[in-house]
C-alpha positions in Angstrom: 0.4 -14.8 -9.1 2.7 -17.9 -9.2 5.7 -15.5 -9.6 4.6 -13.6 -6.5 4.1 -16.8 -4.6 7.4 -18.1 -5.4 9.2 -14.7 -4.7 7.4 -14.4 -1.3 8.0 -17.9 -0.1 11.7 -18.0 -1.1 12.1 -14.5 0.3 10.7 -15.3 3.7 12.7 -18.4 3.8 15.9 -16.3 3.2 15.3 -13.4 5.6 18.1 -12.9 8.2 17.5 -9.2 9.0 14.8 -6.5 8.7 16.3 -5.1 5.5 15.7 -8.3 3.8 11.9 -8.0 4.5 12.1 -4.4 3.2 13.7 -5.7 0.0 11.1 -8.3 -0.4 8.3 -5.9 0.0 9.9 -3.6 -2.6 10.1 -6.5 -5.1 6.5 -7.4 -4.7 5.5 -3.8 -5.4 7.7 -3.9 -8.4 5.7 -6.9 -9.6 2.6 -5.0 -8.9 3.7 -2.2 -11.1 4.5 -4.7 -14.0 1.1 -6.1 -13.7 -0.6 -2.6 -13.6 1.5 -1.6 -16.8 0.5 -4.9 -18.6 -3.2 -4.5 -17.9 -3.1 -0.9 -19.1 -1.3 -2.1 -22.2 -3.8 -4.9 -23.2 -6.9 -2.9 -22.2 -7.0 0.8 -22.9 -9.1 2.6 -20.4 -10.5 6.0 -19.5 -7.9 7.7 -17.4 -8.6 7.5 -13.7 -9.8 10.9 -11.9 -7.2 10.4 -9.3 -4.6 13.0 -9.3 -1.9 14.8 -7.1 -3.6 16.7 -4.4 -6.6 14.3 -4.2 -6.3 12.8 -0.7 -9.8 11.4 0.0 -8.7 7.7 0.3 -5.7 8.7 2.3 -7.9 10.1 5.0 -9.4 6.8 5.8 -8.2 4.1 8.1 -5.7 2.1 5.9 -5.4 -1.5 6.5 -2.2 -3.2 5.0 0.1 -6.2 5.4 2.6 -5.4 7.9 5.6 -5.8 5.5 4.4 -2.7 3.6 4.5 -0.6 6.8 8.2 -1.5 7.2 8.9 -0.5 3.7 7.0 2.8 3.9 8.9 3.7 7.0 12.3 2.9 5.7 11.5 4.8 2.5 10.4 7.8 4.6 13.7 7.7 6.4 15.6 7.6 3.2 13.9 10.6 1.6 12.5 12.7 4.3 14.3 15.8 5.7 14.8 15.8 9.5 12.0 18.3 9.9 9.6 16.0 7.9 10.7 13.0 10.1 9.9 15.0 13.2 6.4 15.8 11.8 5.9 12.1 11.0 7.0 11.1 14.5 4.6 13.8 16.0 1.6 12.3 14.0 2.5 8.8 15.2 2.7 10.0 18.8 -0.5 11.7 18.5 -2.3 8.8 16.9 -3.3 10.5 13.7 -6.0 8.1 12.3 -5.3 8.6 8.7 -2.1 7.9 6.6 0.7 9.5 8.4 2.6 9.9 5.2 0.0 12.3 3.8 1.6 15.8 3.5 0.1 18.8 1.7 -2.6 16.7 0.2 -0.1 14.3 -1.4 1.5 10.9 -0.8 5.0 11.6 0.4 6.0 7.8 -0.2 4.2 7.4 -3.5 6.9 5.2 -5.2 6.6 2.7 -2.1 3.1 3.2 -1.3 1.4 0.0 0.0 -0.5 -2.4 -2.2 -3.8 -1.3 -0.9 -3.2 2.2 -1.9 -2.4 1.1 -5.4 -5.9 -0.7 -5.8 -8.0 2.5 -5.0 -9.1 4.2 -8.1 -11.9 6.4 -9.3 -13.3 7.5 -12.6 -15.3 10.2 -10.9 -14.1 12.0 -7.9 -17.6 13.1 -7.0 -18.3 9.5 -6.1 -15.3 9.6 -3.7 -16.4 12.8 -2.1 -19.7 11.2 -1.2 -17.9 8.2 0.2 -18.3 5.7 -2.5 -14.8 4.4 -3.3 -14.0 1.4 -5.6 -16.0 -1.1 -3.4 -19.4 -2.3 -4.1 -21.6 -2.4 -7.2 -21.3 1.2 -8.0 -17.6 1.1 -7.4 -16.9 -0.9 -10.5 -17.7 2.4 -12.5 -18.3 0.5 -15.7 -16.2 -1.0 -18.5 -14.1 2.2 -18.8 -12.6 1.0 -15.5 -12.0 -2.6 -16.5 -8.3 -2.6 -16.2 -8.1 -0.6 -13.0 -10.8 -2.9 -11.6 -8.9 -6.1 -12.6 -5.8 -4.7 -11.0 -7.6 -4.2 -7.8 -8.7 -7.8 -8.0 -5.2 -8.9 -8.6 -4.0 -6.9 -5.6 -6.7 -8.3 -3.4 -5.9 -12.0 -4.3 -2.2 -11.2 -3.9 -2.7 -9.8 -0.4 -4.7 -12.9 0.6 -1.9 -15.3 -0.8 0.6 -13.2 1.2 -1.4 -13.8 4.4 -1.7 -17.5 3.7 2.2 -17.8 3.0 2.8 -15.9 6.3 0.6 -18.2 8.2 2.6 -21.1 6.6 5.8 -19.7 8.1 4.1 -19.2 11.5 3.9 -15.4 11.0 0.9 -13.4 12.4 -0.7 -12.2 9.1 -2.1 -8.7 8.4 -4.1 -6.7 7.9 -3.0 -3.9 10.4 -3.7 -0.3 10.4 -0.8 1.6 8.6 -0.6 4.3 11.2 -0.5 1.9 14.1 2.1 -0.5 12.4 4.4 2.4 11.6 4.0 3.8 15.0 5.1 0.4 16.5 8.0 0.0 14.1 9.2 3.5 15.1 9.1 2.6 18.7 10.7 -0.9 18.1 13.7 1.1 16.4 14.0 3.5 19.1 13.7 1.0 22.0 15.0 -2.0 20.3 
């Protein structure tokens, strides 16, 4: 957490252009990957039931810190075909209330997916299908999910620290809805 704090504070202080913010968001997600790998290494757990094609959480309203919306959109612009970008734009215009990056039941920006998406996990897809995600008492899903649950706590605390640091810099902190933030960024780039 100290490493993330330092990285974010110094990163915000050094930002001179939007690409600096995108790089900072990417570094934070790299750190999240390191924490996830470390937790999985020190505490072997039952594999999560989440898999490619499972899109239940993606069809929820997804609240994120704004910097991750910028990273998601920039990543999409780097990897999407022109046709896929046009589909994304159409979703944004129509106001699709779920993740605009969900295509064919899969996350199209998986490597750069927001922190909140990394925190969702399930050891039993049937729980998700009934609307019980990883929140609440039943969401913990027992000791088999201990490392996944600890990772979720880390991400939650990190998100709150990011918001505190943003306030300290005079930046309006998140959360924002992913689809709305990406739509606003798209419009900003077109009109700005």
